[in-house]
C-alpha positions in Angstrom: -1.6 4.4 8.3 2.1 5.4 8.9 3.0 1.9 8.7 1.2 1.2 5.4 3.1 4.1 3.9 6.3 2.5 5.1 5.6 -0.8 3.7 4.5 0.9 0.2 8.0 3.0 0.1 9.8 -0.5 1.1 8.2 -2.1 -1.8 8.6 0.5 -4.2 12.3 0.3 -3.3 12.4 -3.5 -3.9 10.6 -3.0 -7.3 13.3 -0.6 -8.4 16.1 -3.0 -7.4 14.3 -6.1 -9.0 13.5 -4.5 -12.3 15.5 -6.9 -14.3 14.2 -9.8 -12.3 10.7 -10.1 -14.1 9.1 -12.9 -11.8 10.4 -11.1 -8.8 9.0 -7.8 -10.1 5.6 -9.4 -10.7 5.6 -10.8 -7.1 6.5 -7.6 -5.7 4.0 -5.5 -8.0 0.9 -8.0 -6.7 2.2 -7.5 -3.2 1.9 -3.4 -3.5 -1.2 -3.8 -5.2 -2.6 -5.6 -2.2 -1.1 -3.0 0.1 -2.5 0.2 -1.8 -5.9 -1.9 -1.7 -5.8 -2.3 2.0 -4.4 1.4 2.4 -7.6 2.8 0.7 -9.6 0.8 2.8 -8.3 2.1 5.9 -8.5 5.5 4.4 -12.1 5.0 3.8 -12.5 3.8 7.4 -10.8 6.6 8.8 -13.0 9.4 6.8 -16.3 7.5 7.6 -15.2 7.5 11.4 -14.2 11.2 11.4 -17.7 11.8 9.4 -19.5 10.1 12.4 -17.4 11.8 14.9 -18.6 15.5 13.5 -22.2 14.2 13.8 
């Protein structure tokens, strides 16, 4: 989870740096959306595991 947060922060920084390069910004935005979807999946799996562990 921490790695995903760090990767997300890095992509945001790269997007800010590429603000004037539309193609690069679009590519980074697509990567960011993929990362956010993966992060959501991991969070949901963690919540499910936590609920199962609690009984």
